[in-house]
TORFI-892294 format. One record per residue (C-alpha): residue in one letter; residue number from 1; x, y, z. Coordinates in nm, 4 decimals. Example, Ala and Ser with C-alpha at 12.3 -4.5 7.8 and 13.67 -1.06 7.14 Angstrom:
# TORFI-892294
   r     k          X          Y          Z
   A     1     1.2300    -0.4500     0.7800
   S     2     1.3670    -0.1060     0.7140
# end
This chain:
# TORFI-892294
   r     k          X          Y          Z
   M     1    23.6981    -8.7829    -8.0711
   K     2    23.9908    -8.5994    -8.0830
   L     3    24.0272    -8.2386    -8.1987
   H     4    24.3035    -8.1317    -8.3929
   I     5    24.3819    -7.6987    -8.4695
   C     6    24.5803    -7.7054    -8.8064
   A     7    24.7564    -7.4143    -8.8630
   I     8    24.9740    -7.2241    -9.0462
   G     9    25.2664    -7.0343    -8.8957
   K    10    25.4296    -7.1547    -8.5280
   L    11    25.3419    -6.9921    -8.2098
   R    12    25.5835    -6.8387    -7.9974
   K    13    25.6362    -6.8165    -7.6126
   G    14    25.3376    -6.5716    -7.5096
   P    15    25.0469    -6.4821    -7.3589
   E    16    24.9058    -6.5781    -7.6369
   K    17    25.0402    -6.9423    -7.6472
   A    18    25.0130    -6.9964    -7.2856
   L    19    24.6264    -6.9051    -7.3295
   I    20    24.6402    -7.1168    -7.5819
   D    21    24.7666    -7.4249    -7.3661
   D    22    24.5119    -7.3295    -7.0402
   Y    23    24.2349    -7.3506    -7.2529
   L    24    24.3547    -7.6988    -7.4351
   D    25    24.4229    -7.8371    -7.0905
   R    26    24.1034    -7.7521    -7.0043
   A    27    23.9014    -7.8490    -7.2883
   G    28    24.0756    -8.1883    -7.2429
   K    29    24.0736    -8.2420    -6.9177
   T    30    23.7073    -8.1430    -6.9205
   G    31    23.6536    -8.3461    -7.2344
   R    32    23.7704    -8.6660    -7.1645
   A    33    23.4817    -8.8153    -6.9615
   L    34    23.2500    -8.7101    -7.2720
   G    35    23.5140    -8.8594    -7.4809
   L    36    23.5885    -8.5331    -7.6539
   G    37    23.9802    -8.4929    -7.6368
   P    38    24.2611    -8.4442    -7.6389
   C    39    24.3208    -8.1004    -7.8393
   T    40    24.5961    -8.0952    -8.0161
   L    41    24.7499    -7.8341    -8.1966
   H    42    24.9365    -7.8726    -8.5208
   E    43    25.1396    -7.6143    -8.6840
   A    44    25.3489    -7.5409    -9.0594
   E    45    25.4833    -7.2624    -9.1574
   D    46    25.4733    -7.1959    -9.5531
   K    47    25.8995    -7.1103    -9.5743
   K    48    25.8894    -7.1393    -9.9759
   G    49    25.5891    -6.8075    -9.9691
   G    50    25.3878    -7.0894   -10.1498
   G    51    25.0562    -6.9187   -10.0541
   M    52    24.7485    -7.0475   -10.0498
   A    53    24.8013    -7.3456   -10.2435
   A    54    25.0956    -7.4402   -10.0233
   E    55    24.9652    -7.4037    -9.7237
   A    56    24.6925    -7.5945    -9.8239
   E    57    24.8869    -7.8573    -9.8985
   L    58    25.0710    -7.8647    -9.5402
   L    59    24.7184    -7.8659    -9.3544
   S    60    24.5731    -8.1139    -9.5435
   R    61    24.8819    -8.2851    -9.4390
   M    62    24.7879    -8.2300    -9.1025
   I    63    24.4001    -8.3635    -9.1445
   P    64    24.3490    -8.7026    -9.0003
   E    65    24.1681    -8.9436    -9.2508
   G    66    23.8132    -8.9334    -9.1648
   A    67    23.7874    -8.6455    -9.0087
   A    68    23.5625    -8.3289    -8.9624
   L    69    23.6782    -8.0818    -9.1539
   V    70    23.5834    -7.7570    -8.9930
   C    71    23.7572    -7.3918    -9.1493
   L    72    23.7456    -7.0982    -8.9875
   D    73    23.6247    -6.8385    -9.2118
   E    74    23.5027    -6.4532    -9.2362
   R    75    23.2343    -6.5692    -9.4758
   G    76    23.1552    -6.9297    -9.2478
   K    77    22.8751    -6.9797    -9.0124
   L    78    22.7917    -6.7636    -8.7103
   M    79    22.6892    -7.0267    -8.4543
   T    80    22.6299    -7.0133    -8.0723
   S    81    22.8119    -7.2006    -7.7475
   P    82    22.5537    -7.4178    -7.7348
   D    83    22.5636    -7.5076    -8.1039
   F    84    22.8736    -7.5452    -8.1586
   A    85    22.8988    -7.7961    -7.8428
   D    86    22.5812    -7.9403    -8.0218
   Q    87    22.7349    -8.0267    -8.3663
   L    88    23.1025    -8.1943    -8.1779
   A    89    22.8661    -8.4373    -7.9788
   R    90    22.6844    -8.4991    -8.2745
   W    91    22.9730    -8.5995    -8.4572
   R    92    23.1273    -8.7824    -8.1753
   D    93    22.7791    -8.9963    -8.1813
   D    94    22.7849    -9.0424    -8.4946
   G    95    23.1710    -9.1980    -8.4482
   I    96    23.3277    -8.9598    -8.5921
   R    97    23.7404    -9.0683    -8.4646
   D    98    23.8712    -8.6957    -8.5166
   A    99    23.7774    -8.3241    -8.5833
   A   100    24.0081    -8.0674    -8.7714
   F   101    24.0157    -7.7282    -8.7487
   V   102    24.1935    -7.5082    -8.9920
   I   103    24.3474    -7.2159    -8.9245
   G   104    24.5030    -7.0219    -9.3107
   G   105    24.7389    -6.7937    -9.3475
   A   106    24.7280    -6.4101    -9.3487
   D   107    24.5292    -6.4608    -9.7022
   G   108    24.3241    -6.7446    -9.5581
   I   109    24.2296    -7.0490    -9.6336
   D   110    24.2597    -7.2435   -10.0176
   P   111    23.9491    -7.2416   -10.1660
   A   112    24.0061    -7.5902   -10.2836
   L   113    24.0389    -7.7176    -9.9226
   R   114    23.7734    -7.4760    -9.7952
   A   115    23.5001    -7.6800   -10.0555
   R   116    23.6550    -7.9375    -9.8459
   A   117    23.4932    -7.8581    -9.5061
   D   118    23.2365    -7.9923    -9.3226
   L   119    23.1428    -7.6766    -9.1830
   S   120    23.2804    -7.3229    -9.1850
   I   121    23.2816    -7.0738    -8.9207
   S   122    23.3032    -6.7539    -8.8514
   F   123    23.3779    -6.5810    -8.4856
   G   124    23.1883    -6.2416    -8.6222
   K   125    23.2073    -6.0284    -8.9600
   M   126    23.5829    -5.9008    -8.8408
   V   127    23.8332    -6.0096    -8.9430
   W   128    24.0385    -6.1146    -8.6341
   P   129    24.4288    -6.2021    -8.5959
   H   130    24.5527    -6.6157    -8.6636
   M   131    24.6913    -6.6441    -8.3379
   L   132    24.4090    -6.4641    -8.1722
   A   133    24.1763    -6.6594    -8.3705
   R   134    24.3361    -6.9636    -8.2055
   A   135    24.2986    -6.8805    -7.8836
   M   136    23.9055    -6.7993    -7.9496
   L   137    23.8665    -7.1729    -8.0667
   S   138    24.0617    -7.2888    -7.8037
   E   139    23.8149    -7.1456    -7.5443
   Q   140    23.5814    -7.2488    -7.7407
   L   141    23.6371    -7.6036    -7.7172
   Y   142    23.6571    -7.5989    -7.3734
   R   143    23.3402    -7.4084    -7.3596
   A   144    23.1472    -7.6628    -7.5452
   A   145    23.2970    -7.9407    -7.3101
   T   146    23.1798    -7.7654    -7.0332
   I   147    22.8416    -7.7246    -7.1963
   L   148    22.8063    -8.0652    -7.2512
   A   149    22.9296    -8.1176    -6.9152
   G   150    22.6518    -7.9293    -6.7496
   S   151    22.8966    -7.7108    -6.6082
   P   152    22.7989    -7.3541    -6.4606
   Y   153    23.0794    -7.1739    -6.7366
   H   154    22.8531    -7.0937    -6.9897
   R   155    22.6352    -6.8938    -6.8420
   V   156    22.3160    -6.7877    -7.0921
# end
C-alpha cells in the first residue's frame, strides 16, 4: 500500500524538511518488505487565497482514486501508535492500494473533505504547526512500519 502525505503549503529547505525526508525514507525502507510504501509527500499552495474550499480542491487532486483517506484534524480520534499501525495493516490486508493523509492549511480542512474521510486523527488536544504535524506524521508512519516489522524501535 502506497502512503501519501497531501499537504497545503510548500516545505522549504531546513531542519523540518530534513527530518521529514529522513523519516519518510526510513518508513519506505522498513515498510517495503511489509507491503507499505513508498511514502510520498505531495504539496500545493493556494496562491489565489481561496480559503478552505480552494485548498480542499487542491488536496482532492492529490488523493489517489480509491485511497483510504485520513484527515489530520484537532477534532479527530486519538490513537496509540500500535492502533495506528494496526489500522494501516488492516487497510493493506483488505487490498487498499493507497492511503492518503491530508494536512490542511492554517484554517484546517474544509468540512466537505473531512466528511469524506475514512478516519480523522489528532496528535492531541493542542494544535500543532502544520510543518511540525508533517514531521510527527512522518515519524508515526515510520514507527508503524517498525511495529509491524517487530523492530525494537517502538518500546512500550
